[in-house]
C-alpha positions in Angstrom: -49.2 -52.5 187.3 -50.4 -49.0 186.7 -50.1 -48.0 190.4 -46.6 -49.3 190.5 -45.6 -47.1 187.5 -47.1 -44.1 189.2 -45.1 -44.8 192.4 -41.9 -45.3 190.4 -42.5 -42.0 188.5 -43.1 -40.2 191.8 -39.9 -41.6 193.3 -37.9 -40.6 190.2 -39.2 -37.0 190.4 -38.5 -36.8 194.1 -34.9 -38.1 193.6 -34.1 -35.7 190.8 -31.9 -32.7 191.7 -33.6 -29.4 192.2 -32.9 -26.6 189.8 -29.7 -24.6 190.4 -31.6 -21.3 190.9 -33.6 -23.0 193.7 -30.4 -24.2 195.5 -28.5 -21.0 195.4 -29.7 -17.8 197.2 -30.1 -14.6 195.2 -27.1 -12.4 195.2 -27.4 -9.3 197.4 -26.3 -6.2 195.6 -25.0 -3.8 198.3 -23.9 -0.2 197.9 -21.8 1.5 200.5 -24.5 3.9 201.6 -26.9 0.9 202.0 -24.2 -0.8 204.1 -23.9 2.2 206.3 -27.6 2.6 206.7 -27.9 -1.1 207.6 -25.1 -0.9 210.0 -26.6 2.1 211.9 -30.0 0.5 212.1 -29.5 -3.2 212.8 -26.0 -3.8 214.2 -25.7 -5.0 217.8 -23.6 -2.0 218.8 -26.1 0.6 217.4 -29.1 -1.2 219.0 -27.2 -1.4 222.4 -26.5 2.4 222.2 -30.1 3.1 221.6 -31.1 0.9 224.5 -28.8 2.9 226.8 -30.5 6.1 225.7 -33.9 4.6 226.5 -32.6 3.5 229.9 -31.3 7.0 230.6 -34.6 8.5 229.6 -36.3 6.1 232.1 -33.9 7.2 234.8 -34.8 10.8 234.2 -38.5 10.0 234.6 -37.9 8.1 237.8 -35.7 10.8 239.3 -38.3 13.5 238.5 -41.1 11.4 240.0 -39.6 11.7 243.5 -40.4 15.5 243.5 -44.0 15.1 242.4 -46.9 14.2 244.7 -47.4 10.5 245.3 -51.0 9.4 245.3 -52.2 5.9 246.2 -55.8 4.7 246.4 -56.4 1.9 248.8 -59.7 0.1 249.3 -60.5 -2.8 251.7 -63.3 -5.0 252.9 -63.2 -6.8 256.2 -65.6 -9.2 257.8 -65.2 -10.2 261.4 -66.1 -13.8 262.2 -65.5 -13.7 265.9 -64.2 -10.8 268.1 -63.0 -11.5 271.6 -62.8 -7.8 272.5 -66.5 -7.3 271.6 -67.5 -10.2 273.8 -65.4 -9.1 276.8 -65.8 -5.3 276.7 -68.6 -3.9 274.5 -70.5 -4.6 271.4 -69.1 -1.4 270.0 -66.0 -3.3 269.0 -68.1 -5.9 267.3 -68.6 -4.3 263.9 -68.9 -7.3 261.6 -68.6 -5.5 258.2 -66.1 -2.8 257.4 -65.7 -1.0 254.1 -62.8 1.4 253.8 -61.4 3.4 250.8 -58.6 6.0 251.2 -56.7 8.3 248.8 -53.3 8.9 250.3 -51.3 11.9 249.0 -47.7 12.5 250.0 -45.4 15.4 249.1 -41.8 15.9 250.0 -41.2 19.4 251.2 -37.5 19.3 251.9 -35.1 16.5 251.2 -31.8 18.3 251.6 -31.5 18.9 247.9 -31.6 15.1 247.1 -34.5 15.3 244.6 -33.2 18.2 242.6 -29.6 16.9 242.5 -30.8 13.4 241.5 -32.9 14.9 238.7 -29.8 16.8 237.5 -27.6 13.7 237.7 -30.2 11.7 235.7 -30.4 14.4 233.1 -26.6 14.5 232.8 -26.5 10.7 232.4 -29.1 11.0 229.6 -26.8 13.6 227.9 -23.9 11.2 228.2 -25.9 8.4 226.7 -26.9 10.5 223.8 -23.3 11.6 223.2 -22.2 8.0 223.4 -24.9 7.2 220.8 -23.5 9.9 218.4 -19.9 8.7 218.9 -21.0 5.1 218.3 -22.9 6.0 215.1 -19.9 8.0 213.8 -17.5 5.1 214.6 -19.7 2.5 213.0 -20.2 4.6 209.9 -16.5 4.7 209.4 -15.8 1.1 210.4 -18.4 -0.4 208.0 -17.0 1.8 205.2 -13.5 0.6 206.0 -14.6 -3.0 205.9 -16.6 -2.5 202.7 -13.7 -0.7 200.9 -11.2 -3.1 202.2 -13.2 -6.0 200.7 -13.4 -4.0 197.4 -9.7 -3.3 197.5 -8.8 -7.0 198.2 -11.2 -8.0 195.4 -9.3 -5.7 193.1 -6.0 -7.1 194.2 -7.2 -10.6 193.6 -8.3 -9.6 190.2 -4.9 -8.0 189.4 -3.1 -11.2 190.7 -5.4 -13.3 188.5 -4.7 -11.1 185.5 -1.0 -11.3 186.3 -1.1 -15.1 186.5 -3.0 -15.2 183.1 -0.3 -13.0 181.5 2.4 -15.3 182.9 0.5 -18.3 181.5 0.3 -16.7 178.1 4.0 -15.9 178.2 4.8 -19.5 179.0 2.9 -20.6 175.9 4.5 -17.8 173.8 8.0 -18.8 175.0 7.4 -22.4 174.2 6.3 -21.5 170.7 9.4 -19.4 170.2 11.5 -22.3 171.6 9.9 -24.7 169.1 10.7 -22.3 166.3 14.3 -22.0 167.5 14.0 -18.4 168.5 14.3 -18.9 172.3 16.5 -20.9 174.5 15.6 -23.6 176.9 16.6 -21.2 179.7 13.9 -18.8 178.7 11.2 -21.6 178.8 12.3 -22.7 182.3 12.4 -19.1 183.5 8.8 -18.4 182.2 7.5 -21.6 183.9 9.2 -20.8 187.2 7.8 -17.3 187.1 4.3 -18.5 186.5 4.7 -21.1 189.3 5.8 -18.4 191.7 2.8 -16.2 190.8 0.2 -18.9 191.4 0.5 -18.9 195.3 0.2 -15.1 195.3 -3.1 -15.3 193.3 -4.5 -18.0 195.6 -3.5 -15.9 198.7 -5.1 -12.8 197.2 -8.4 -14.8 196.6 -8.3 -16.1 200.2 -7.8 -12.6 201.6 -10.7 -11.4 199.5 -13.0 -14.1 200.8 -12.0 -13.3 204.4 -12.7 -9.6 203.9 -16.2 -10.4 202.5 -16.9 -12.6 205.5 -16.1 -9.6 207.7 -18.6 -7.5 205.8 -21.2 -10.2 206.3 -20.4 -10.3 210.0 -20.8 -6.6 210.5 -24.0 -6.4 208.6 -25.5 -9.6 210.0 -25.7 -11.2 206.5 -25.7 -15.1 206.4 -22.3 -16.5 205.5 -23.8 -18.5 202.6 -25.5 -15.4 201.1 -23.7 -14.2 198.0 -23.1 -10.5 198.0 -21.9 -8.0 195.3 -20.3 -4.7 196.4 -21.5 -2.2 193.8 -19.7 1.0 195.0 -16.3 1.7 193.6 -14.1 4.7 194.7 -13.9 7.4 192.0 -10.4 9.0 192.4 -11.8 12.4 191.3 -14.6 12.3 193.8 -12.3 11.1 196.6 -9.8 13.9 195.8 -12.7 16.4 196.0 -13.7 15.0 199.4 -10.2 15.2 200.7 -9.7 18.8 199.4 -12.9 19.8 201.1 -11.8 18.3 204.4 -8.4 20.0 204.1 -9.9 23.4 203.4 -12.5 23.2 206.1 -11.3 25.9 208.5 -14.4 26.1 210.7 -13.9 25.4 214.4 -14.2 21.7 215.3 -17.5 20.7 216.7 -17.5 19.3 220.2 -16.4 15.7 220.1 -19.2 13.4 221.2 -16.9 11.3 223.4 -15.6 14.5 225.2 -19.1 15.7 225.7 -20.1 12.3 227.1 -17.2 12.5 229.6 -18.3 16.0 230.6 -21.8 15.0 231.2 -20.6 12.0 233.2 -18.5 14.4 235.4 -21.6 16.6 235.9 -23.6 13.6 237.0 -20.9 12.6 239.5 -20.8 16.1 241.0 -24.6 16.0 241.3 -24.3 12.6 243.0 -22.1 14.3 245.7 -25.0 16.6 246.5 -27.3 13.6 246.7 -25.0 11.9 249.1 -24.7 15.1 251.2 -28.5 15.3 251.5 -28.3 12.2 253.9 -26.8 14.5 256.5 -29.7 16.9 256.4 -33.3 16.6 257.8 -36.3 15.7 255.7 -39.8 17.2 255.8 -42.8 15.5 254.3 -46.5 16.1 254.3 -49.2 13.5 254.0 -53.0 14.0 253.4 -55.5 11.2 253.6 -59.0 11.5 252.1 -61.2 8.5 252.7 -64.6 7.1 253.5 -65.5 4.4 256.0 -68.7 2.4 256.1 -69.7 0.0 259.0 -73.0 -1.5 257.9 -74.8 -3.8 260.3 -75.9 -6.0 257.4 -73.7 -7.5 254.7 -74.0 -5.6 251.5 -72.1 -2.8 249.7 -73.1 0.7 251.0 -74.8 2.8 248.3 -75.3 6.2 250.1 -73.5 8.8 252.1 -73.5 8.3 255.9 -75.7 10.1 258.3 -76.7 9.8 262.0 -80.4 10.2 262.6 -83.2 8.8 264.7 -84.9 7.4 261.6 -82.0 5.1 261.0 -82.6 3.3 264.4 -84.5 0.1 264.3 -88.1 0.0 265.5 -88.6 -0.1 269.3 -85.5 2.0 270.0 -85.6 4.5 272.9 -86.8 8.0 272.0 -84.0 10.4 271.1 -81.5 7.7 270.2 -79.6 8.2 267.0 -78.1 5.6 264.7 -75.9 5.6 261.6 -77.6 4.7 258.3 -74.9 2.1 257.1 -73.5 4.7 254.6 -70.2 6.1 253.8 -68.7 8.5 256.4 -65.8 10.9 255.5 -62.4 10.2 257.1 -59.7 12.9 256.6 -56.4 13.6 258.2 -53.2 15.5 257.5 -49.8 14.8 258.9 -46.3 16.4 258.8 -43.2 14.3 259.2 -39.8 15.4 260.3 -36.9 12.9 260.0 -33.2 13.4 260.8 -30.7 10.6 261.0 -28.8 11.6 264.1 -26.4 8.6 263.8 -26.3 5.9 261.2 -23.0 4.2 261.8 -21.2 6.6 259.5 -23.1 5.3 256.5 -23.8 8.8 255.2 -20.2 9.8 255.5 -19.0 6.8 253.7 -21.4 7.4 250.8 -20.3 11.0 250.7 -16.6 10.1 250.5 -17.4 7.6 247.8 -19.3 10.1 245.7 -16.6 12.7 246.1 -13.9 10.2 244.9 -16.0 9.2 241.9 -16.5 12.8 241.0 -12.7 13.4 241.0 -12.2 10.3 238.9 -14.8 11.5 236.4 -13.1 14.9 236.2 -9.8 13.2 235.4 -11.4 11.0 232.8 -13.0 14.1 231.2 -9.5 15.8 231.1 -8.0 12.7 229.5 -10.8 12.4 226.9 -10.3 16.0 225.9 -6.5 15.5 225.5 -7.1 12.2 223.5 -9.6 13.9 221.2 -7.1 16.8 220.5 -4.4 14.2 219.7 -6.7 12.2 217.4 -7.5 15.4 215.4 -3.8 16.2 215.0 -3.0 12.6 214.0 -6.0 12.5 211.5 -4.8 15.8 209.9 -1.3 14.4 209.5 -2.6 11.1 208.0 -4.8 13.1 205.5 -1.8 15.1 204.5 0.3 12.0 203.9 -2.6 10.3 202.1 -3.0 13.3 199.7 0.8 13.2 198.9 0.8 9.5 198.3 -2.4 9.7 196.1 -0.9 12.4 193.9 2.3 10.4 193.4 0.6 7.1 192.7 -1.8 8.6 190.1 1.1 9.5 187.8 3.1 6.4 188.6 0.3 4.0 187.5 0.0 5.6 184.1 3.8 5.5 183.5 3.9 1.8 184.6 1.1 0.9 182.2 3.0 2.6 179.3 6.3 0.9 180.3 4.7 -2.5 180.3 3.2 -2.1 176.9 6.5 -1.0 175.5 8.3 -3.9 177.1 5.8 -6.4 175.7 6.1 -4.9 172.2 9.9 -5.0 172.3 9.9 -8.6 173.5 7.5 -9.6 170.6 9.9 -8.0 168.1 13.0 -9.6 169.7 14.4 -6.3 171.0 13.9 -7.1 174.7 14.5 -9.9 177.1 12.0 -11.9 179.1 13.5 -10.4 182.3 12.6 -6.9 181.2 9.0 -7.9 180.5 8.7 -9.7 183.8 10.1 -6.7 185.6 7.7 -4.3 183.8 4.8 -6.6 184.6 5.7 -6.7 188.3 6.1 -2.9 188.3 2.7 -2.5 186.7 1.1 -4.8 189.3 2.7 -2.9 192.1 1.6 0.5 190.6 -2.0 -0.6 190.2 -2.2 -2.1 193.7 -0.6 0.9 195.3 -2.8 3.3 193.3 -5.9 1.5 194.6 -4.5 1.5 198.1 -3.7 5.2 197.9 -7.3 6.0 196.9 -8.6 3.7 199.7 -6.3 5.4 202.3 -7.2 8.9 201.1 -10.9 8.4 201.4 -10.7 6.7 204.8 -8.3 9.5 206.1 -10.9 12.1 205.1 -13.7 10.1 206.7 -11.8 9.6 209.9 -10.9 13.3 210.1 -14.6 14.1 209.8 -15.3 11.7 212.6 -12.8 13.1 215.1 -13.8 16.7 214.2 -17.4 16.0 214.9 -18.5 16.4 211.3 -21.0 14.3 209.4 -19.4 11.2 207.8 -18.8 11.5 204.0 -19.8 8.9 201.5 -18.0 8.1 198.2 -20.8 9.6 196.2 -20.2 13.0 197.8 -23.1 12.9 200.3 -22.9 12.6 204.0 -24.4 10.5 206.8 -25.7 12.7 209.7 -24.6 10.9 212.8 -24.0 13.8 215.2 -26.2 14.9 218.1 -26.1 18.7 218.8 -24.3 19.1 222.1 -26.7 22.0 223.0 -29.7 19.7 222.6 -28.1 16.6 224.1 -30.3 16.8 227.2 -33.7 17.1 225.6 -33.3 17.6 221.8 -34.2 15.3 218.9 -32.2 12.2 218.2 -31.2 10.7 214.8 -33.8 8.4 213.3 -33.4 4.7 214.2 
């Protein structure tokens, strides 16, 4: 009986629900600077840009290697089992054991400029990859802030809609009380109920928009969809205005845009590729030097001494004056010069040259287009910042006035000096003023951040600091990179 009770107790414990804190993951509190750092370190786009830089570095190493001496060490052992030539001609061809080791050194003397041009092209490709990395980091820093602040903004809108719905619910209850006391008409009760019913879908839609915005933040930062997150950074209007004023008053020359520098480096690489293709029309000179040792022992076994030809090495009974090798290592050296010129290759070299020239022209056009697009983006960003500053200044004063107007309308309605229509209109105006004020602050900050991006500046953060995402154009070929 006792074992049955134990089994029943164990089954009861196993079937009991787990505590709520074990079922729900801990909430991830995320500030905007932490979101930017996480985006720049672990996002797929950032990691792909880093891999492209690593690939470009490897291309530079491979291109430079062609101009350095090539050294290969080759060792071999051969044992002849049966040699027809030795049987037919002479035993001199019948060496049964052969040990050979050779160090081959090759150096290109002249390749028509191919090696130098290829190294320059690879170096330019590396510069383009580093500029693409800087452009990607700047874009991601702005994109993640846009997603973060959009989620915060929609959360605030959802909160305002919920508060608006709560006020409408209270007004329904208040109107029903007044109707019961004979101080309000049936029409007022119906109007209050209809107004509340009309506000409820808006509150539900705002909550849905907020949830979608939070899902976008999770997607960008690779956060599990079921992981609760709390966005802890809120935009301070005073700090945002300071950031915008600083961006407006910045009269320093614009830094070279990373995307423009990338297109310029790509054009350089294409022009260097033309010289590489032209090198196929020119002759090539190479030198090769072989330093090796050869051993032909008469008995199987690894040679352990240097070779020599002496009478003492001959077997007993040999003719006087006969010399033999001592089964050691004998030096084997040679040097060779190679001249190669493709007299006719079926117009392959000409086709490659024409292709390289066409690609170089396309790269030059792309560079020109990138420069024009960058200039246009700067002008557009400046205009957007000017508009955002004007809208921000207007909305700041409008929100305070709408708050005061709603409080007065509510007080007048409670004292019977105002109608329900006036209160509803004041409430709607207050909701509009608050939402547009939040939107104006949101737009102003993003306008300042986007202007910093297109001007090649470090990306600002809401707390007044900046995220260094640029790579100095002067050090793009070999300078330090931002930390991963």
